Jmol script that loads the backbone (N, CA, C; Angstrom):
load data "model"
ATOM      1  N   MET A   1     -87.701  83.951 188.167  1.00  0.00           N
ATOM      2  CA  MET A   1     -87.893  82.985 188.917  1.00  0.00           C
ATOM      3  C   MET A   1     -86.563  83.283 189.651  1.00  0.00           C
ATOM      4  N   THR A   2     -86.410  84.028 190.954  1.00  0.00           N
ATOM      5  CA  THR A   2     -85.751  84.327 191.680  1.00  0.00           C
ATOM      6  C   THR A   2     -84.783  83.616 192.128  1.00  0.00           C
ATOM      7  N   THR A   3     -82.837  83.763 192.720  1.00  0.00           N
ATOM      8  CA  THR A   3     -82.392  83.312 193.017  1.00  0.00           C
ATOM      9  C   THR A   3     -82.900  82.583 194.441  1.00  0.00           C
ATOM     10  N   ASP A   4     -83.466  82.909 195.143  1.00  0.00           N
ATOM     11  CA  ASP A   4     -84.056  82.067 196.321  1.00  0.00           C
ATOM     12  C   ASP A   4     -84.596  80.822 196.243  1.00  0.00           C
ATOM     13  N   MET A   5     -85.141  81.179 195.156  1.00  0.00           N
ATOM     14  CA  MET A   5     -86.716  80.119 194.930  1.00  0.00           C
ATOM     15  C   MET A   5     -86.300  79.082 194.223  1.00  0.00           C
ATOM     16  N   ARG A   6     -85.298  78.973 193.428  1.00  0.00           N
ATOM     17  CA  ARG A   6     -84.915  78.150 192.729  1.00  0.00           C
ATOM     18  C   ARG A   6     -83.753  76.923 193.201  1.00  0.00           C
ATOM     19  N   ASP A   7     -83.817  76.111 192.960  1.00  0.00           N
ATOM     20  CA  ASP A   7     -83.086  74.760 193.148  1.00  0.00           C
ATOM     21  C   ASP A   7     -81.859  75.275 192.322  1.00  0.00           C
ATOM     22  N   ASP A   8     -80.645  75.265 192.905  1.00  0.00           N
ATOM     23  CA  ASP A   8     -79.550  75.504 192.088  1.00  0.00           C
ATOM     24  C   ASP A   8     -78.952  74.408 191.416  1.00  0.00           C
ATOM     25  N   ASP A   9     -79.890  73.326 191.547  1.00  0.00           N
ATOM     26  CA  ASP A   9     -79.317  72.146 190.028  1.00  0.00           C
ATOM     27  C   ASP A   9     -80.181  72.619 189.165  1.00  0.00           C
ATOM     28  N   LEU A  10     -79.471  72.952 187.939  1.00  0.00           N
ATOM     29  CA  LEU A  10     -80.102  72.984 186.778  1.00  0.00           C
ATOM     30  C   LEU A  10     -81.355  72.170 186.146  1.00  0.00           C
ATOM     31  N   ILE A  11     -80.766  71.012 186.283  1.00  0.00           N
ATOM     32  CA  ILE A  11     -81.508  69.449 185.618  1.00  0.00           C
ATOM     33  C   ILE A  11     -82.734  69.382 186.504  1.00  0.00           C
ATOM     34  N   ARG A  12     -82.554  69.017 187.797  1.00  0.00           N
ATOM     35  CA  ARG A  12     -83.318  69.449 188.724  1.00  0.00           C
ATOM     36  C   ARG A  12     -85.248  70.625 188.497  1.00  0.00           C
ATOM     37  N   ASP A  13     -83.823  71.521 188.028  1.00  0.00           N
ATOM     38  CA  ASP A  13     -85.300  72.807 187.930  1.00  0.00           C
ATOM     39  C   ASP A  13     -85.841  72.488 186.770  1.00  0.00           C
ATOM     40  N   ILE A  14     -85.370  72.109 185.740  1.00  0.00           N
ATOM     41  CA  ILE A  14     -85.947  72.280 184.308  1.00  0.00           C
ATOM     42  C   ILE A  14     -86.644  70.848 184.519  1.00  0.00           C
ATOM     43  N   LEU A  15     -86.766  69.985 184.498  1.00  0.00           N
ATOM     44  CA  LEU A  15     -87.626  68.654 185.190  1.00  0.00           C
ATOM     45  C   LEU A  15     -88.325  69.113 185.700  1.00  0.00           C
ATOM     46  N   ALA A  16     -88.409  69.930 187.166  1.00  0.00           N
ATOM     47  CA  ALA A  16     -89.557  70.453 188.084  1.00  0.00           C
ATOM     48  C   ALA A  16     -90.495  70.873 186.919  1.00  0.00           C
ATOM     49  N   ARG A  17     -90.145  71.628 185.968  1.00  0.00           N
ATOM     50  CA  ARG A  17     -90.774  72.642 185.585  1.00  0.00           C
ATOM     51  C   ARG A  17     -91.629  71.730 184.289  1.00  0.00           C
ATOM     52  N   VAL A  18     -90.817  70.694 183.639  1.00  0.00           N
ATOM     53  CA  VAL A  18     -92.146  70.053 183.177  1.00  0.00           C
ATOM     54  C   VAL A  18     -92.837  69.259 183.674  1.00  0.00           C
ATOM     55  N   MET A  19     -92.297  69.022 184.994  1.00  0.00           N
ATOM     56  CA  MET A  19     -93.962  68.130 185.692  1.00  0.00           C
ATOM     57  C   MET A  19     -94.325  69.048 186.231  1.00  0.00           C
ATOM     58  N   ALA A  20     -94.200  70.338 186.145  1.00  0.00           N
ATOM     59  CA  ALA A  20     -94.782  71.216 186.832  1.00  0.00           C
ATOM     60  C   ALA A  20     -96.324  71.435 185.618  1.00  0.00           C
ATOM     61  N   VAL A  21     -96.193  71.339 184.423  1.00  0.00           N
ATOM     62  CA  VAL A  21     -97.059  72.013 182.653  1.00  0.00           C
ATOM     63  C   VAL A  21     -97.028  70.531 182.671  1.00  0.00           C
ATOM     64  N   SER A  22     -96.839  69.379 182.930  1.00  0.00           N
ATOM     65  CA  SER A  22     -97.306  68.163 182.460  1.00  0.00           C
ATOM     66  C   SER A  22     -97.664  67.284 183.102  1.00  0.00           C
ATOM     67  N   GLU A  23     -98.878  66.783 182.799  1.00  0.00           N
ATOM     68  CA  GLU A  23     -99.680  65.675 183.762  1.00  0.00           C
ATOM     69  C   GLU A  23     -98.944  64.210 183.714  1.00  0.00           C
ATOM     70  N   ASP A  24     -98.866  64.261 182.405  1.00  0.00           N
ATOM     71  CA  ASP A  24     -98.144  62.535 182.223  1.00  0.00           C
ATOM     72  C   ASP A  24     -96.754  62.417 182.472  1.00  0.00           C
ATOM     73  N   PHE A  25     -95.964  63.295 182.801  1.00  0.00           N
ATOM     74  CA  PHE A  25     -94.348  63.268 183.247  1.00  0.00           C
ATOM     75  C   PHE A  25     -94.209  62.902 184.611  1.00  0.00           C
ATOM     76  N   SER A  26     -94.014  61.893 185.094  1.00  0.00           N
ATOM     77  CA  SER A  26     -93.921  61.316 186.237  1.00  0.00           C
ATOM     78  C   SER A  26     -92.775  61.199 187.104  1.00  0.00           C
ATOM     79  N   GLN A  27     -92.652  61.525 188.505  1.00  0.00           N
ATOM     80  CA  GLN A  27     -91.539  61.362 189.046  1.00  0.00           C
ATOM     81  C   GLN A  27     -90.407  60.441 188.674  1.00  0.00           C
ATOM     82  N   ALA A  28     -90.740  59.373 188.096  1.00  0.00           N
ATOM     83  CA  ALA A  28     -90.092  57.812 187.571  1.00  0.00           C
ATOM     84  C   ALA A  28     -89.312  58.431 186.536  1.00  0.00           C
ATOM     85  N   GLN A  29     -89.713  58.875 185.600  1.00  0.00           N
ATOM     86  CA  GLN A  29     -89.594  59.456 184.146  1.00  0.00           C
ATOM     87  C   GLN A  29     -88.744  60.803 184.745  1.00  0.00           C
ATOM     88  N   ALA A  30     -88.856  61.188 184.949  1.00  0.00           N
ATOM     89  CA  ALA A  30     -87.897  62.562 185.414  1.00  0.00           C
ATOM     90  C   ALA A  30     -86.250  62.097 185.822  1.00  0.00           C
ATOM     91  N   LEU A  31     -86.294  61.361 186.671  1.00  0.00           N
ATOM     92  CA  LEU A  31     -85.423  60.395 187.633  1.00  0.00           C
ATOM     93  C   LEU A  31     -84.629  59.591 186.890  1.00  0.00           C
ATOM     94  N   GLN A  32     -85.153  59.277 185.273  1.00  0.00           N
ATOM     95  CA  GLN A  32     -84.345  58.421 184.617  1.00  0.00           C
ATOM     96  C   GLN A  32     -83.764  59.227 183.463  1.00  0.00           C
ATOM     97  N   ILE A  33     -84.533  60.555 183.089  1.00  0.00           N
ATOM     98  CA  ILE A  33     -83.538  61.298 182.724  1.00  0.00           C
ATOM     99  C   ILE A  33     -82.690  61.755 182.919  1.00  0.00           C
ATOM    100  N   GLU A  34     -82.827  62.635 184.640  1.00  0.00           N
ATOM    101  CA  GLU A  34     -81.722  63.396 185.060  1.00  0.00           C
ATOM    102  C   GLU A  34     -80.463  62.227 185.600  1.00  0.00           C
ATOM    103  N   GLU A  35     -80.949  60.854 185.781  1.00  0.00           N
ATOM    104  CA  GLU A  35     -79.485  60.077 185.760  1.00  0.00           C
ATOM    105  C   GLU A  35     -78.725  60.245 184.140  1.00  0.00           C
ATOM    106  N   GLN A  36     -79.457  60.083 182.965  1.00  0.00           N
ATOM    107  CA  GLN A  36     -78.865  59.742 181.741  1.00  0.00           C
ATOM    108  C   GLN A  36     -78.246  60.823 181.612  1.00  0.00           C
ATOM    109  N   VAL A  37     -78.711  62.524 182.471  1.00  0.00           N
ATOM    110  CA  VAL A  37     -78.021  63.324 181.597  1.00  0.00           C
ATOM    111  C   VAL A  37     -76.917  63.775 182.864  1.00  0.00           C
ATOM    112  N   ARG A  38     -77.179  63.207 183.337  1.00  0.00           N
ATOM    113  CA  ARG A  38     -75.479  63.409 184.401  1.00  0.00           C
ATOM    114  C   ARG A  38     -74.383  62.491 184.137  1.00  0.00           C
ATOM    115  N   HIS A  39     -75.105  61.112 183.917  1.00  0.00           N
ATOM    116  CA  HIS A  39     -73.946  60.812 183.067  1.00  0.00           C
ATOM    117  C   HIS A  39     -73.274  60.938 181.918  1.00  0.00           C
ATOM    118  N   ASP A  40     -74.282  61.437 180.569  1.00  0.00           N
ATOM    119  CA  ASP A  40     -73.746  61.963 179.580  1.00  0.00           C
ATOM    120  C   ASP A  40     -73.128  63.359 179.729  1.00  0.00           C
ATOM    121  N   TRP A  41     -73.331  64.206 180.655  1.00  0.00           N
ATOM    122  CA  TRP A  41     -72.401  65.402 180.706  1.00  0.00           C
ATOM    123  C   TRP A  41     -72.231  65.918 181.887  1.00  0.00           C
ATOM    124  N   GLY A  42     -72.052  64.735 182.962  1.00  0.00           N
ATOM    125  CA  GLY A  42     -71.497  65.384 184.529  1.00  0.00           C
ATOM    126  C   GLY A  42     -70.155  65.478 183.834  1.00  0.00           C
ATOM    127  N   GLY A  43     -69.664  66.555 185.067  1.00  0.00           N
ATOM    128  CA  GLY A  43     -68.055  67.340 184.986  1.00  0.00           C
ATOM    129  C   GLY A  43     -68.084  68.227 184.051  1.00  0.00           C
ATOM    130  N   GLU A  44     -68.909  68.230 183.073  1.00  0.00           N
ATOM    131  CA  GLU A  44     -68.851  69.319 181.905  1.00  0.00           C
ATOM    132  C   GLU A  44     -69.449  70.688 182.378  1.00  0.00           C
ATOM    133  N   ARG A  45     -68.450  71.786 181.854  1.00  0.00           N
ATOM    134  CA  ARG A  45     -69.018  73.468 181.736  1.00  0.00           C
ATOM    135  C   ARG A  45     -70.272  73.609 181.124  1.00  0.00           C
ATOM    136  N   VAL A  46     -71.301  73.875 181.499  1.00  0.00           N
ATOM    137  CA  VAL A  46     -72.467  74.184 180.175  1.00  0.00           C
ATOM    138  C   VAL A  46     -72.472  75.240 180.292  1.00  0.00           C
ATOM    139  N   PHE A  47     -72.783  76.234 179.189  1.00  0.00           N
ATOM    140  CA  PHE A  47     -73.132  77.667 179.133  1.00  0.00           C
ATOM    141  C   PHE A  47     -74.502  78.023 178.538  1.00  0.00           C
ATOM    142  N   VAL A  48     -75.210  78.303 179.585  1.00  0.00           N
ATOM    143  CA  VAL A  48     -76.955  78.409 179.234  1.00  0.00           C
ATOM    144  C   VAL A  48     -76.893  79.655 178.899  1.00  0.00           C
ATOM    145  N   ALA A  49     -77.295  80.127 177.289  1.00  0.00           N
ATOM    146  CA  ALA A  49     -77.295  81.137 176.775  1.00  0.00           C
ATOM    147  C   ALA A  49     -78.621  82.017 177.161  1.00  0.00           C
ATOM    148  N   LYS A  50     -78.759  83.362 177.410  1.00  0.00           N
ATOM    149  CA  LYS A  50     -80.022  84.136 178.023  1.00  0.00           C
ATOM    150  C   LYS A  50     -80.906  84.030 176.698  1.00  0.00           C
ATOM    151  N   VAL A  51     -82.080  84.641 176.320  1.00  0.00           N
ATOM    152  CA  VAL A  51     -82.661  84.354 175.458  1.00  0.00           C
ATOM    153  C   VAL A  51     -82.705  86.079 174.867  1.00  0.00           C
ATOM    154  N   HIS A  52     -82.801  86.546 174.290  1.00  0.00           N
ATOM    155  CA  HIS A  52     -82.804  88.088 173.713  1.00  0.00           C
ATOM    156  C   HIS A  52     -84.245  88.175 172.724  1.00  0.00           C
ATOM    157  N   HIS A  53     -84.528  89.273 173.044  1.00  0.00           N
ATOM    158  CA  HIS A  53     -85.857  89.406 172.533  1.00  0.00           C
ATOM    159  C   HIS A  53     -85.531  90.305 171.002  1.00  0.00           C
ATOM    160  N   ASN A  54     -84.065  90.743 171.300  1.00  0.00           N
ATOM    161  CA  ASN A  54     -84.002  91.185 169.572  1.00  0.00           C
ATOM    162  C   ASN A  54     -82.520  91.324 169.647  1.00  0.00           C
ATOM    163  N   PRO A  55     -82.516  89.718 168.814  1.00  0.00           N
ATOM    164  CA  PRO A  55     -81.434  89.022 168.509  1.00  0.00           C
ATOM    165  C   PRO A  55     -80.384  90.214 167.529  1.00  0.00           C
ATOM    166  N   LYS A  56     -79.146  90.098 167.227  1.00  0.00           N
ATOM    167  CA  LYS A  56     -78.845  91.302 166.732  1.00  0.00           C
ATOM    168  C   LYS A  56     -78.758  91.195 165.439  1.00  0.00           C
ATOM    169  N   GLY A  57     -78.921  91.969 165.108  1.00  0.00           N
ATOM    170  CA  GLY A  57     -79.659  92.316 163.853  1.00  0.00           C
ATOM    171  C   GLY A  57     -80.870  93.155 163.450  1.00  0.00           C
ATOM    172  N   ALA A  58     -81.625  92.590 164.518  1.00  0.00           N
ATOM    173  CA  ALA A  58     -83.159  93.133 164.293  1.00  0.00           C
ATOM    174  C   ALA A  58     -83.251  94.210 164.471  1.00  0.00           C
ATOM    175  N   ARG A  59     -83.894  94.552 164.160  1.00  0.00           N
ATOM    176  CA  ARG A  59     -84.886  96.479 163.806  1.00  0.00           C
ATOM    177  C   ARG A  59     -85.342  96.247 164.890  1.00  0.00           C
ATOM    178  N   HIS A  60     -85.558  97.599 165.609  1.00  0.00           N
ATOM    179  CA  HIS A  60     -86.677  97.941 166.618  1.00  0.00           C
ATOM    180  C   HIS A  60     -87.616  98.729 165.769  1.00  0.00           C
ATOM    181  N   SER A  61     -88.771  98.312 166.540  1.00  0.00           N
ATOM    182  CA  SER A  61     -89.886  98.714 166.125  1.00  0.00           C
ATOM    183  C   SER A  61     -89.956 100.692 165.766  1.00  0.00           C
ATOM    184  N   GLU A  62     -90.901 101.120 165.720  1.00  0.00           N
ATOM    185  CA  GLU A  62     -91.039 102.845 165.925  1.00  0.00           C
ATOM    186  C   GLU A  62     -91.474 103.072 166.863  1.00  0.00           C
ATOM    187  N   GLN A  63     -92.484 102.217 167.396  1.00  0.00           N
ATOM    188  CA  GLN A  63     -93.186 102.242 168.830  1.00  0.00           C
ATOM    189  C   GLN A  63     -92.201 101.914 169.808  1.00  0.00           C
ATOM    190  N   VAL A  64     -91.314 100.905 170.136  1.00  0.00           N
ATOM    191  CA  VAL A  64     -89.676 100.937 171.031  1.00  0.00           C
ATOM    192  C   VAL A  64     -89.524 101.955 170.927  1.00  0.00           C
ATOM    193  N   LYS A  65     -88.443 102.494 169.931  1.00  0.00           N
ATOM    194  CA  LYS A  65     -88.037 103.636 169.700  1.00  0.00           C
ATOM    195  C   LYS A  65     -88.849 105.119 170.360  1.00  0.00           C
ATOM    196  N   MET A  66     -89.584 105.104 169.877  1.00  0.00           N
ATOM    197  CA  MET A  66     -90.373 105.985 170.128  1.00  0.00           C
ATOM    198  C   MET A  66     -90.633 106.340 172.273  1.00  0.00           C
ATOM    199  N   ALA A  67     -90.941 104.838 172.818  1.00  0.00           N
ATOM    200  CA  ALA A  67     -90.913 104.845 174.023  1.00  0.00           C
ATOM    201  C   ALA A  67     -89.382 105.086 174.804  1.00  0.00           C
ATOM    202  N   ILE A  68     -88.531 104.408 174.418  1.00  0.00           N
ATOM    203  CA  ILE A  68     -87.348 104.771 174.638  1.00  0.00           C
ATOM    204  C   ILE A  68     -86.706 106.084 174.515  1.00  0.00           C
ATOM    205  N   THR A  69     -87.134 107.162 173.498  1.00  0.00           N
ATOM    206  CA  THR A  69     -87.060 108.573 173.535  1.00  0.00           C
ATOM    207  C   THR A  69     -87.614 109.076 175.015  1.00  0.00           C
ATOM    208  N   THR A  70     -88.981 109.021 174.691  1.00  0.00           N
ATOM    209  CA  THR A  70     -90.232 109.044 175.546  1.00  0.00           C
ATOM    210  C   THR A  70     -89.304 108.826 177.529  1.00  0.00           C
ATOM    211  N   GLU A  71     -89.010 107.556 177.229  1.00  0.00           N
ATOM    212  CA  GLU A  71     -88.805 107.658 178.876  1.00  0.00           C
ATOM    213  C   GLU A  71     -87.526 107.672 179.429  1.00  0.00           C
ATOM    214  N   VAL A  72     -86.460 108.310 178.139  1.00  0.00           N
ATOM    215  CA  VAL A  72     -85.286 109.425 178.632  1.00  0.00           C
ATOM    216  C   VAL A  72     -85.695 110.351 178.829  1.00  0.00           C
ATOM    217  N   GLU A  73     -86.184 111.107 178.687  1.00  0.00           N
ATOM    218  CA  GLU A  73     -86.812 112.614 178.080  1.00  0.00           C
ATOM    219  C   GLU A  73     -87.483 112.481 180.090  1.00  0.00           C
ATOM    220  N   GLN A  74     -88.106 111.534 180.235  1.00  0.00           N
ATOM    221  CA  GLN A  74     -88.945 112.006 181.672  1.00  0.00           C
ATOM    222  C   GLN A  74     -88.662 111.591 182.664  1.00  0.00           C
ATOM    223  N   GLY A  75     -86.830 111.410 182.231  1.00  0.00           N
ATOM    224  CA  GLY A  75     -86.025 111.308 183.222  1.00  0.00           C
ATOM    225  C   GLY A  75     -85.986 109.486 183.978  1.00  0.00           C
ATOM    226  N   MET A  76     -86.450 108.805 183.174  1.00  0.00           N
ATOM    227  CA  MET A  76     -85.943 107.524 183.447  1.00  0.00           C
ATOM    228  C   MET A  76     -84.514 106.804 183.439  1.00  0.00           C
ATOM    229  N   PRO A  77     -84.610 105.872 184.634  1.00  0.00           N
ATOM    230  CA  PRO A  77     -83.078 105.734 184.512  1.00  0.00           C
ATOM    231  C   PRO A  77     -82.529 104.659 183.360  1.00  0.00           C
ATOM    232  N   THR A  78     -81.204 104.745 182.911  1.00  0.00           N
ATOM    233  CA  THR A  78     -81.205 104.493 181.919  1.00  0.00           C
ATOM    234  C   THR A  78     -81.124 102.579 181.875  1.00  0.00           C
ATOM    235  N   ARG A  79     -80.682 101.891 182.848  1.00  0.00           N
ATOM    236  CA  ARG A  79     -80.635 100.731 183.575  1.00  0.00           C
ATOM    237  C   ARG A  79     -82.040 100.129 183.767  1.00  0.00           C
ATOM    238  N   ASP A  80     -82.730 100.866 184.024  1.00  0.00           N
ATOM    239  CA  ASP A  80     -84.473 100.702 183.688  1.00  0.00           C
ATOM    240  C   ASP A  80     -84.743 100.407 182.329  1.00  0.00           C
ATOM    241  N   ILE A  81     -84.507 100.873 182.026  1.00  0.00           N
ATOM    242  CA  ILE A  81     -84.657 100.893 180.039  1.00  0.00           C
ATOM    243  C   ILE A  81     -84.351 100.102 179.292  1.00  0.00           C
ATOM    244  N   GLU A  82     -82.766  99.672 179.704  1.00  0.00           N
ATOM    245  CA  GLU A  82     -82.009  98.562 179.321  1.00  0.00           C
ATOM    246  C   GLU A  82     -83.456  97.205 179.761  1.00  0.00           C
ATOM    247  N   ARG A  83     -83.653  97.219 180.778  1.00  0.00           N
ATOM    248  CA  ARG A  83     -83.995  96.118 181.398  1.00  0.00           C
ATOM    249  C   ARG A  83     -85.530  95.799 180.686  1.00  0.00           C
ATOM    250  N   LYS A  84     -86.228  97.180 180.756  1.00  0.00           N
ATOM    251  CA  LYS A  84     -87.516  97.110 180.056  1.00  0.00           C
ATOM    252  C   LYS A  84     -88.120  96.425 178.870  1.00  0.00           C
ATOM    253  N   HIS A  85     -87.058  96.861 177.678  1.00  0.00           N
ATOM    254  CA  HIS A  85     -86.937  97.014 176.285  1.00  0.00           C
ATOM    255  C   HIS A  85     -86.119  95.612 176.013  1.00  0.00           C
ATOM    256  N   GLY A  86     -84.993  95.417 177.022  1.00  0.00           N
ATOM    257  CA  GLY A  86     -84.071  94.211 176.228  1.00  0.00           C
ATOM    258  C   GLY A  86     -83.214  94.557 175.651  1.00  0.00           C
ATOM    259  N   VAL A  87     -82.614  95.969 175.609  1.00  0.00           N
ATOM    260  CA  VAL A  87     -81.341  96.038 175.037  1.00  0.00           C
ATOM    261  C   VAL A  87     -80.544  97.008 175.271  1.00  0.00           C
ATOM    262  N   GLY A  88     -79.322  96.959 175.108  1.00  0.00           N
ATOM    263  CA  GLY A  88     -78.156  97.668 175.694  1.00  0.00           C
ATOM    264  C   GLY A  88     -78.026  99.319 175.718  1.00  0.00           C
ATOM    265  N   ARG A  89     -76.983  99.816 176.656  1.00  0.00           N
ATOM    266  CA  ARG A  89     -77.170 100.896 177.202  1.00  0.00           C
ATOM    267  C   ARG A  89     -76.691 102.063 175.678  1.00  0.00           C
ATOM    268  N   ALA A  90     -75.843 100.804 174.795  1.00  0.00           N
ATOM    269  CA  ALA A  90     -75.337 101.908 173.356  1.00  0.00           C
ATOM    270  C   ALA A  90     -76.423 101.535 172.578  1.00  0.00           C
ATOM    271  N   THR A  91     -77.188 101.009 173.139  1.00  0.00           N
ATOM    272  CA  THR A  91     -78.240 101.125 171.743  1.00  0.00           C
ATOM    273  C   THR A  91     -79.473 102.278 171.795  1.00  0.00           C
ATOM    274  N   ILE A  92     -79.600 102.257 173.576  1.00  0.00           N
ATOM    275  CA  ILE A  92     -79.907 103.024 173.317  1.00  0.00           C
ATOM    276  C   ILE A  92     -79.911 105.038 173.219  1.00  0.00           C
ATOM    277  N   TYR A  93     -78.296 104.685 173.803  1.00  0.00           N
ATOM    278  CA  TYR A  93     -77.649 106.021 172.786  1.00  0.00           C
ATOM    279  C   TYR A  93     -77.758 106.240 171.388  1.00  0.00           C
ATOM    280  N   ARG A  94     -77.819 105.115 170.627  1.00  0.00           N
ATOM    281  CA  ARG A  94     -77.968 105.117 169.370  1.00  0.00           C
ATOM    282  C   ARG A  94     -79.414 105.329 168.776  1.00  0.00           C
ATOM    283  N   LEU A  95     -80.159 105.076 169.391  1.00  0.00           N
ATOM    284  CA  LEU A  95     -81.400 105.681 168.662  1.00  0.00           C
ATOM    285  C   LEU A  95     -81.827 106.991 169.229  1.00  0.00           C
ATOM    286  N   LEU A  96     -80.968 107.671 170.177  1.00  0.00           N
ATOM    287  CA  LEU A  96     -81.178 108.949 171.037  1.00  0.00           C
ATOM    288  C   LEU A  96     -80.408 110.118 169.760  1.00  0.00           C
ATOM    289  N   LYS A  97     -79.652 109.275 169.138  1.00  0.00           N
ATOM    290  CA  LYS A  97     -78.558 110.730 168.116  1.00  0.00           C
ATOM    291  C   LYS A  97     -78.729 110.198 166.919  1.00  0.00           C
ATOM    292  N   ARG A  98     -79.631 109.619 166.580  1.00  0.00           N
ATOM    293  CA  ARG A  98     -80.634 108.899 165.205  1.00  0.00           C
ATOM    294  C   ARG A  98     -81.708 110.331 165.624  1.00  0.00           C
ATOM    295  N   GLY A  99     -82.298 110.104 166.359  1.00  0.00           N
ATOM    296  CA  GLY A  99     -83.407 110.838 166.598  1.00  0.00           C
ATOM    297  C   GLY A  99     -84.421 110.639 166.000  1.00  0.00           C
TER     298      GLY A  99
END
end "model"
wireframe off; spacefill off
backbone 0.3
color backbone group
């Protein structure tokens, strides 16, 4: 979801997504949950972690390693490879070094 499409209010964004996929979830229920969450969490700074496809310690499959190596050899920008495979620059260079 792009920044210009989303509501900058996280609670409303989450509730709107739930309502979009659940026919049984009503606007009244959404408003009640919003009120409860704002009461309980209002004023708090909350960190929402990104989901990583390869958590620390996870090994990359041989197919991913080969794809990264091939893409580097073909001249694909490192940043594009990072985004495509969900890895950091250090991981790319470490995989290339190990050959």
